Structure formats: structure tokens, C-alpha cells
MIDRENKE-122966 format. One line per 2 residues: number of its first residue (from 1); for each residue x, y, z of C-alpha. Coordinates in Angstrom, 3 decimals, m for minus. Layout:
REM MIDRENKE-122966
NUM = X/Y/Z | ... .
This chain:
REM MIDRENKE-122966
1 = 23.008/m68.791/m12.488 | 22.950/m65.058/m13.097 .
3 = 25.102/m64.108/m16.110 | 26.459/m61.037/m14.287 .
5 = 27.733/m63.271/m11.476 | 29.316/m65.684/m13.949 .
7 = 31.063/m62.781/m15.658 | 32.934/m61.886/m12.455 .
9 = 33.635/m65.372/m11.072 | 36.938/m67.074/m11.761 .
11 = 39.153/m69.773/m10.318 | 40.660/m68.327/m7.121 .
13 = 44.042/m69.891/m7.933 | 44.580/m69.487/m11.683 .
15 = 42.098/m66.628/m12.237 | 40.688/m68.597/m15.201 .
17 = 37.027/m67.728/m15.927 | 34.376/m70.334/m15.157 .
19 = 31.240/m71.503/m16.920 | 28.380/m73.803/m15.885 .
21 = 29.326/m77.477/m16.087 | 27.430/m79.417/m18.732 .
23 = 25.246/m82.407/m17.936 | 27.916/m84.698/m19.465 .
25 = 30.617/m83.162/m17.237 | 28.426/m83.561/m14.148 .
27 = 27.668/m87.153/m15.125 | 31.407/m87.924/m15.392 .
29 = 32.010/m86.435/m11.932 | 29.075/m88.335/m10.441 .
31 = 30.276/m91.634/m11.909 | 33.636/m91.046/m10.186 .
33 = 31.854/m90.206/m6.926 | 29.822/m93.412/m7.219 .
35 = 33.022/m95.382/m7.707 | 34.489/m93.766/m4.584 .
37 = 37.303/m92.081/m6.446 | 36.792/m88.327/m6.407 .
39 = 38.576/m85.918/m4.086 | 38.875/m82.191/m3.669 .
41 = 42.213/m80.482/m4.228 | 42.496/m80.438/m0.441 .
43 = 42.260/m84.256/m0.337 | 38.719/m84.629/1.042 .
45 = 36.657/m87.455/m0.443 | 33.504/m86.306/m2.208 .
47 = 30.619/m88.540/m1.217 | 27.529/m86.593/m2.350 .
49 = 26.242/m86.306/m5.887 | 26.957/m83.005/m7.661 .
51 = 23.819/m81.493/m9.179 | 25.276/m78.137/m10.194 .
53 = 28.830/m76.943/m10.685 | 31.082/m74.451/m12.404 .
55 = 34.109/m75.528/m14.416 | 37.046/m73.436/m15.524 .
57 = 36.923/m72.644/m19.249 | 40.136/m74.657/m19.702 .
59 = 38.358/m77.668/m18.141 | 40.906/m78.208/m15.368 .
61 = 38.937/m77.519/m12.158 | 35.329/m78.023/m11.107 .
63 = 33.720/m76.021/m8.290 | 30.491/m77.290/m6.731 .
65 = 27.440/m75.064/m6.430 | 25.540/m75.834/m3.235 .
67 = 22.081/m74.358/m2.634 | 22.741/m71.886/m5.450 .
69 = 26.026/m70.681/m3.937 | 29.301/m71.397/m5.758 .
71 = 31.907/m72.939/m3.434 | 34.977/m71.148/m4.835 .
73 = 37.491/m72.035/m2.118 | 40.833/m73.251/m3.524 .
75 = 40.859/m76.412/m1.392 | 37.277/m77.294/m2.478 .
77 = 38.082/m77.403/m6.188 | 37.993/m80.753/m7.960 .
79 = 40.838/m81.442/m10.354 | 39.474/m82.949/m13.554 .
81 = 42.578/m85.124/m14.089 | 40.718/m87.583/m11.834 .
83 = 37.986/m87.977/m14.463 | 39.110/m90.332/m17.213 .
85 = 35.815/m89.966/m19.106 | 35.381/m86.183/m18.871 .
87 = 34.035/m84.957/m22.216 | 36.159/m82.388/m23.999 .
89 = 34.528/m79.088/m24.843 .
């Protein structure tokens, strides 16, 4: 993702900056999806694997990137409290 875009993106709720999610963070999210236990903040079940995402620098919210476009809608965020095995940065 373009560094200039990353520099201006932030969580739409907390205004916390975001960074690209690491492979380990994506793996933790995808394990939860596989187990059927991952939901968006809005309560929608996530059923498709996440290949790319942004995560707030405090590690609290993940935002999917679909077809190269960050989905930065508040209700589409994924709270990381759902991920018991999320690696700490």
C-alpha cells in the first residue's frame, strides 16, 4: 500500500493511525474465521479469508483491504478482543 495513503488513514472512530497487518496477525484472524467466530463491530459474521488488512497501531481494530481498497467504515472494523491468539507488537 502506498506510504502516502497510509500516512493519512486512521480509524474513523478513534482517529488512531493504522499500519499494515502482519502475516501473524492475519493468520490469527483467519483461524478465527475458520472456526466461525469472527464478527465485524456491526455484528456481521466474517466468512471469507482476509488476505490484506490494516490494523490500528494500538492493535485494537482491524480493517480489511479488499481489491486494494481499505474498507474503513466504522461498522466494518473487526475488534481484536475476539482474537485470543493475536500476537502483540
